[in-house]
C-alpha positions as CSV (number, residue, x, y, z in Angstrom):
1,M,-17.3,-17.3,-66.4
2,E,-15.7,-17.1,-62.9
3,L,-13.1,-14.4,-62.1
4,T,-11.6,-12.7,-59.4
5,V,-11.3,-8.9,-59.2
6,E,-7.5,-7.6,-58.9
7,R,-8.0,-4.1,-58.4
8,L,-10.3,-0.7,-59.1
9,G,-9.4,0.7,-62.1
10,H,-9.5,4.6,-62.9
11,L,-13.2,4.7,-63.9
12,G,-14.7,2.9,-60.9
13,D,-14.8,-0.5,-62.4
14,G,-13.1,-3.6,-60.9
15,I,-10.6,-4.9,-63.2
16,A,-10.0,-8.9,-63.5
17,R,-7.6,-11.1,-65.9
18,G,-9.0,-13.2,-68.3
19,P,-8.0,-17.0,-68.9
20,D,-5.2,-15.4,-71.9
21,G,-4.2,-12.8,-69.2
22,T,-6.2,-9.8,-71.1
23,A,-7.8,-7.3,-68.8
24,I,-11.2,-7.7,-68.3
25,V,-13.9,-4.8,-67.1
26,V,-16.2,-6.1,-64.5
27,P,-18.8,-3.0,-63.8
28,R,-19.5,-2.1,-60.3
29,T,-17.0,-4.6,-58.4
30,L,-14.0,-4.5,-55.9
31,P,-10.8,-6.1,-55.6
32,G,-11.0,-9.6,-54.2
33,E,-14.5,-9.9,-55.3
34,V,-15.4,-13.3,-57.0
35,V,-17.5,-13.0,-59.7
36,T,-19.5,-14.7,-62.6
37,G,-21.3,-13.3,-65.5
38,T,-20.9,-13.3,-69.4
39,L,-18.1,-12.1,-71.1
40,V,-18.9,-9.9,-73.8
41,D,-15.6,-8.4,-75.9
42,D,-13.4,-7.0,-72.6
43,M,-16.3,-6.7,-70.2
44,L,-18.3,-9.1,-68.0
45,E,-22.0,-8.5,-68.1
46,N,-24.8,-10.1,-66.2
47,V,-22.6,-9.9,-63.2
48,R,-23.1,-12.1,-60.0
49,I,-21.0,-11.6,-57.0
50,V,-20.2,-14.6,-55.5
51,T,-18.1,-13.7,-52.6
52,P,-18.3,-9.7,-51.9
53,S,-15.6,-7.2,-50.5
54,S,-15.5,-6.2,-46.9
55,D,-15.2,-2.8,-48.3
56,R,-18.7,-2.9,-50.3
57,V,-21.1,-1.1,-48.7
58,R,-24.8,-0.5,-49.3
59,P,-24.9,3.0,-51.2
60,P,-26.5,5.6,-49.6
61,C,-28.7,6.8,-52.5
62,R,-31.7,5.0,-53.7
63,H,-30.9,6.0,-57.1
64,A,-27.1,4.7,-57.5
65,G,-28.2,1.5,-59.5
66,P,-29.7,3.2,-62.7
67,C,-28.2,7.0,-62.0
68,G,-24.8,7.6,-63.8
69,G,-24.1,10.8,-61.7
70,C,-22.0,8.6,-59.0
71,Q,-20.0,5.6,-59.7
72,V,-18.4,4.5,-56.5
73,Q,-21.2,4.6,-53.8
74,H,-20.9,1.0,-53.2
75,V,-17.4,1.6,-52.0
76,S,-16.6,2.2,-48.4
77,D,-15.0,5.8,-47.9
78,S,-11.5,4.3,-46.7
79,A,-11.3,2.3,-49.6
80,V,-12.2,5.4,-51.8
81,R,-9.4,7.5,-50.3
82,D,-7.0,4.5,-50.6
83,W,-8.1,4.2,-54.6
84,R,-8.0,8.0,-55.2
85,V,-4.3,7.8,-53.6
86,D,-3.1,5.0,-55.8
87,V,-4.5,6.7,-59.1
88,V,-2.5,9.6,-58.1
89,T,0.4,7.6,-57.3
90,T,0.1,5.7,-60.6
91,A,0.0,8.7,-62.4
92,L,3.2,10.0,-60.7
93,A,5.1,6.7,-60.9
94,A,4.6,6.7,-64.5
95,Q,6.6,9.7,-65.0
96,G,8.9,8.8,-62.6
97,L,7.9,10.9,-59.8
98,E,6.5,10.6,-56.0
99,A,5.5,13.1,-53.8
100,E,4.4,13.4,-49.7
101,F,0.6,13.2,-49.6
102,L,-1.0,15.5,-47.6
103,P,-4.5,14.3,-45.3
104,M,-7.2,14.1,-48.0
105,H,-10.0,16.8,-48.1
106,V,-13.5,15.1,-48.8
107,S,-16.5,17.4,-49.4
108,P,-19.7,16.3,-47.6
109,P,-22.8,14.7,-48.9
110,A,-25.3,17.4,-50.2
111,S,-22.7,19.8,-51.1
112,R,-22.5,19.9,-54.8
113,R,-23.5,23.7,-55.4
114,R,-23.1,23.3,-59.1
115,A,-24.8,20.7,-61.5
116,T,-26.2,20.0,-64.9
117,L,-29.2,18.1,-65.3
118,G,-31.0,16.7,-67.8
119,A,-34.8,17.7,-68.7
120,R,-36.8,16.3,-71.5
121,R,-40.5,16.2,-72.7
122,T,-42.7,12.9,-72.0
123,K,-45.8,11.8,-73.3
124,K,-47.0,12.3,-69.5
125,G,-45.5,15.6,-69.5
126,A,-41.7,15.9,-68.4
127,M,-38.7,14.2,-66.4
128,A,-35.3,15.7,-65.2
129,G,-32.5,14.2,-63.7
130,F,-28.9,12.8,-64.8
131,H,-28.0,10.4,-67.2
132,G,-27.7,6.7,-66.8
133,R,-24.6,5.1,-66.7
134,A,-23.0,4.8,-70.2
135,S,-26.9,5.8,-71.4
136,D,-28.7,8.5,-73.1
137,S,-31.4,7.8,-70.8
138,L,-32.6,10.1,-67.9
139,V,-32.8,9.0,-64.4
140,E,-35.1,10.8,-62.0
141,I,-33.3,11.7,-58.8
142,P,-35.7,13.2,-56.3
143,D,-33.7,11.7,-53.2
144,C,-30.1,12.6,-54.8
145,K,-27.6,12.9,-51.9
146,L,-25.0,14.7,-53.7
147,L,-26.6,18.2,-54.6
148,A,-26.9,20.7,-52.3
149,P,-30.7,21.4,-51.2
150,A,-30.9,24.4,-53.4
151,V,-30.0,22.8,-56.2
152,A,-32.0,19.9,-55.8
153,A,-35.0,22.2,-55.5
154,A,-34.5,22.9,-59.3
155,L,-35.5,19.6,-60.4
156,P,-39.2,20.6,-60.8
157,L,-38.0,24.0,-62.4
158,A,-36.1,21.7,-64.9
159,Q,-39.4,19.9,-65.9
160,D,-41.2,23.0,-66.2
161,L,-38.6,24.2,-68.5
162,A,-38.7,20.7,-70.4
163,A,-42.3,20.9,-70.9
164,V,-42.5,24.6,-72.3
165,A,-39.6,24.3,-74.9
166,G,-38.0,20.9,-74.6
167,S,-38.3,18.2,-77.2
168,R,-39.3,14.4,-76.8
169,K,-36.3,13.7,-79.1
170,G,-33.6,15.8,-77.6
171,T,-32.4,16.8,-74.0
172,L,-32.1,20.2,-72.4
173,A,-28.8,20.7,-70.8
174,V,-30.1,22.7,-67.4
175,T,-26.9,24.1,-65.6
176,V,-28.0,25.0,-62.2
177,T,-25.6,27.2,-60.0
178,S,-26.3,28.1,-56.3
179,S,-25.2,31.8,-55.7
180,G,-25.5,34.5,-53.3
181,S,-28.7,35.5,-54.2
182,G,-30.6,32.7,-55.4
183,L,-30.3,30.2,-58.0
184,D,-28.6,30.9,-61.9
185,I,-29.7,28.6,-64.5
186,A,-28.4,28.2,-67.8
187,V,-30.2,26.2,-70.6
188,S,-28.7,24.7,-73.6
189,G,-30.5,22.4,-76.3
190,G,-33.9,23.9,-76.4
191,K,-36.3,25.6,-78.9
192,E,-35.1,28.8,-80.3
193,L,-35.9,31.9,-78.3
194,D,-38.7,33.9,-79.8
195,T,-41.0,36.4,-78.1
196,P,-43.3,34.4,-76.9
197,L,-41.1,31.8,-75.3
198,Q,-39.2,34.3,-73.8
199,V,-42.2,35.7,-72.0
200,E,-43.1,31.8,-70.9
201,L,-39.5,31.7,-69.5
202,A,-40.0,35.1,-67.7
203,K,-42.9,33.8,-66.0
204,L,-41.4,30.4,-65.0
205,A,-38.3,32.5,-63.8
206,G,-40.2,34.5,-61.6
207,A,-42.4,32.1,-60.2
208,S,-38.9,30.2,-58.9
209,D,-37.9,33.6,-57.9
210,L,-34.6,32.8,-59.8
211,A,-31.8,35.2,-59.8
212,R,-31.0,34.5,-63.3
213,L,-32.0,32.6,-66.2
214,T,-30.1,32.3,-69.3
215,W,-31.3,30.3,-72.7
216,G,-28.9,29.5,-75.2
217,G,-26.4,32.2,-73.9
218,E,-29.1,34.9,-73.9
219,T,-30.1,36.1,-70.8
220,V,-34.1,36.2,-70.5
221,A,-34.6,37.3,-66.9
222,Q,-32.3,38.7,-64.0
223,R,-33.9,39.5,-60.6
224,R,-30.8,39.9,-58.9
225,P,-27.1,39.7,-59.9
226,P,-26.4,35.7,-58.8
227,F,-22.7,36.9,-57.4
228,Q,-20.2,34.5,-55.9
229,T,-17.9,35.4,-53.2
230,F,-14.4,35.3,-53.6
231,G,-12.5,36.5,-50.4
232,R,-13.7,40.2,-50.0
233,A,-15.1,40.5,-53.5
234,R,-18.1,39.6,-55.2
235,V,-18.2,38.4,-58.5
236,V,-21.3,37.9,-61.0
237,P,-19.8,35.1,-63.4
238,P,-21.0,35.0,-67.2
239,P,-23.8,32.2,-67.4
240,G,-22.3,28.7,-66.8
241,A,-18.9,29.9,-66.0
242,F,-16.6,27.5,-64.2
243,L,-16.9,27.4,-60.3
244,Q,-15.4,25.2,-58.0
245,A,-17.6,22.2,-57.0
246,T,-18.2,22.5,-53.2
247,P,-17.6,25.7,-51.2
248,E,-16.0,23.3,-48.9
249,G,-13.7,21.9,-51.5
250,E,-12.7,25.7,-52.8
251,A,-12.0,26.5,-49.2
252,A,-9.4,23.5,-49.1
253,L,-7.9,24.5,-52.5
254,L,-7.5,28.0,-51.4
255,A,-6.1,27.5,-48.0
256,D,-3.2,25.6,-49.5
257,V,-2.8,27.6,-52.5
258,R,-2.3,30.7,-50.0
259,T,0.0,28.5,-48.0
260,I,2.3,27.6,-51.1
261,V,2.4,31.3,-52.4
262,G,3.0,32.5,-48.6
263,D,4.5,35.6,-48.6
264,A,4.7,36.4,-52.2
265,K,4.3,40.2,-53.4
266,R,3.4,39.4,-56.9
267,V,1.7,36.2,-58.3
268,A,0.4,35.3,-61.7
269,D,-2.8,33.6,-61.4
270,L,-3.0,31.5,-64.8
271,F,-6.1,30.0,-66.1
272,A,-7.9,32.2,-63.3
273,G,-11.4,31.8,-64.2
274,C,-13.4,34.2,-62.4
275,G,-11.0,34.6,-59.6
276,T,-11.1,31.9,-57.4
277,F,-7.8,32.4,-56.1
278,S,-6.9,35.9,-57.6
279,L,-9.2,37.9,-55.5
280,P,-8.2,36.2,-52.2
281,L,-4.7,36.3,-52.9
282,A,-5.1,40.3,-53.7
283,E,-5.8,40.7,-49.9
284,T,-1.7,40.5,-49.3
285,A,-0.1,40.3,-53.2
286,E,-0.2,42.3,-56.4
287,V,-1.7,39.6,-58.7
288,H,-2.0,39.2,-62.6
289,A,-4.8,37.1,-63.8
290,V,-4.9,35.6,-67.2
291,E,-7.8,33.7,-68.4
292,G,-8.9,32.6,-72.2
293,D,-12.6,33.6,-71.5
294,S,-13.2,37.3,-71.9
295,A,-16.1,37.4,-70.4
296,M,-14.6,35.7,-67.1
297,T,-11.8,38.3,-67.3
298,K,-14.3,41.3,-67.2
299,A,-16.2,40.0,-64.2
300,L,-13.1,39.4,-62.1
301,D,-12.0,43.0,-62.8
302,R,-15.6,44.3,-61.9
303,G,-15.3,42.3,-58.8
304,W,-11.7,43.7,-57.7
305,R,-12.9,47.2,-58.6
306,D,-16.2,46.9,-56.2
307,A,-14.0,45.3,-53.9
308,E,-12.2,47.4,-50.7
309,G,-8.9,46.4,-49.1
310,L,-7.4,44.8,-52.0
311,K,-4.2,45.2,-53.7
312,R,-3.9,45.8,-57.6
313,V,-5.2,42.9,-59.7
314,T,-4.7,43.1,-63.4
315,T,-6.4,40.8,-65.9
316,E,-5.5,39.5,-69.4
317,A,-7.7,37.7,-71.9
318,R,-5.3,35.2,-73.2
319,D,-5.1,31.6,-74.7
320,L,-2.6,30.2,-72.7
321,F,-2.7,27.1,-74.6
322,R,-1.6,28.8,-77.7
323,R,0.4,31.8,-76.7
324,P,1.6,31.2,-73.0
325,L,3.5,33.9,-71.1
326,T,7.2,33.9,-71.8
327,P,9.9,33.8,-69.4
328,D,10.5,37.7,-69.8
329,E,6.5,38.2,-68.9
330,L,7.0,35.4,-66.0
331,K,10.2,36.9,-64.5
332,R,8.5,39.7,-62.4
333,Y,6.6,37.2,-60.6
334,D,7.5,35.7,-57.4
335,A,5.0,32.7,-57.4
336,V,2.5,31.1,-60.0
337,V,-1.0,29.7,-59.7
338,L,-1.8,27.4,-62.2
339,D,-5.4,25.8,-62.2
340,P,-5.8,24.3,-66.0
341,P,-8.4,22.4,-67.4
342,R,-8.0,18.8,-67.8
343,A,-5.4,18.7,-70.6
344,G,-3.1,20.6,-68.3
345,A,-0.6,23.3,-69.1
346,Q,2.0,21.5,-71.3
347,A,2.9,24.5,-73.4
348,Q,2.9,27.2,-70.4
349,V,4.8,24.5,-68.0
350,A,7.8,24.4,-70.6
351,E,7.9,28.8,-70.0
352,I,7.6,28.7,-66.3
353,A,10.5,26.3,-66.2
354,A,12.5,28.2,-68.2
355,A,11.5,31.5,-66.4
356,R,12.4,29.8,-62.9
357,V,9.8,31.2,-61.0
358,P,10.7,30.1,-57.5
359,V,7.3,29.1,-56.3
360,I,4.3,27.4,-58.2
361,A,0.9,26.2,-56.9
362,Y,-0.6,23.7,-59.4
363,V,-4.1,23.0,-59.0
364,S,-5.2,20.0,-61.3
365,C,-8.5,17.8,-62.2
366,N,-6.7,15.3,-64.1
367,P,-3.8,13.3,-62.0
368,T,-2.0,12.3,-65.9
369,S,-1.9,15.9,-67.1
370,F,-0.6,17.2,-64.0
371,A,2.0,14.4,-63.6
372,R,3.2,14.8,-67.3
373,D,3.7,18.4,-66.4
374,V,5.1,18.1,-63.3
375,R,7.9,15.8,-65.0
376,V,8.9,19.2,-67.3
377,L,9.0,21.2,-63.9
378,V,11.2,18.5,-62.4
379,Q,13.7,18.1,-64.8
380,A,14.2,21.8,-64.9
381,G,15.2,21.5,-61.2
382,Y,11.7,21.8,-59.1
383,S,11.1,19.9,-56.3
384,L,7.3,18.4,-55.7
385,E,7.2,19.0,-52.4
386,T,3.6,18.0,-50.9
387,L,0.4,17.2,-52.7
388,R,-3.3,17.0,-51.4
389,I,-6.2,15.5,-53.2
390,V,-9.3,17.3,-52.8
391,D,-12.1,15.0,-53.1
392,Q,-15.1,17.4,-54.1
393,F,-16.7,15.6,-56.6
394,R,-17.6,12.7,-54.2
395,W,-18.7,9.1,-55.2
396,S,-17.4,9.9,-58.6
397,T,-14.0,8.9,-60.4
398,H,-13.0,12.7,-60.9
399,T,-9.7,13.5,-58.8
400,E,-8.7,16.8,-57.9
401,L,-5.4,18.0,-56.2
402,V,-3.4,20.9,-55.2
403,A,0.6,20.6,-54.9
404,R,3.4,22.7,-54.1
405,L,6.8,22.8,-56.4
406,V,9.7,24.8,-55.6
407,L,13.1,25.7,-57.0
């Protein structure tokens, strides 16, 4: 079957139309390309590109074919930018919205400071890497162009962890985070922790000079507190806690959040994590930080108490999906920062709209849930003024953004 690819879908695959007009997914292709292949259900397999697009480039990483860590390395940077803008524009248009786009920020290669590696025992030893595209298989990635050097250096250790306490039937999830004092590694999916295993793991942690190693949520070795720096504060997050993917991406988001909040004197930071925005904003404003995970709020509070020169920061562990802040609670704030997970903040947004907080800085990792939430705010009288895409998950289908909404 011969087809012409019409567009790039939100998962990074080409979309063509079959003879009957139905959409057909054509993996790793670009708009305008003429392709042939075998149609299986709604996907074209055994794809051969007859006429390539001028936007097709040679992937910078030699692992790009089998590895599932990146989806759009075969697309030129300019085409990726256009595609991300189109993804967000389409999500907004579905809700009857539009926005002024500020220039996109793109994190550089080799900047991912946190990644979850898969590690597994094999007949000959062990292997570690990323899962293959739509597969449970592992692909080794010794020349990965995505990971920061410190994170990439943990690949041999991930193999050692699998050899010591992994299974040939299961895969360890090894979350590696670069901290200010060394690598912070959290492992799940391995053998049950007992005394002999704890001894072996402590030896590995010492040999690799890890800041911290946790196994199944339990700390087995900590040579130094693995801190992250947020403004003037140092915070030691709980194992596996959320962290923006790249320092450059975090800096871009923070710069826009600062600009949006402006000279607000009291700020509510909702879905605050460990203080990515709360602590820098506390340099000029009092901040109330709300997060569902109590371990994160405790880490944030300790970071604030140990820092100098910050205004008052209060913390609250609260499930904002089930118990959002009410208008009576919100009316004391001049600005709100929202950074929810992919599901968005539907319940909380309804309360913010009722409270009519003057300024909102909305950080989102899902254009669809973002557009849904913004529609509620616009209907309540807010204006979606500016929006910036922050591409810190380079070469992936993940699109993050930050937007300014005002009454």
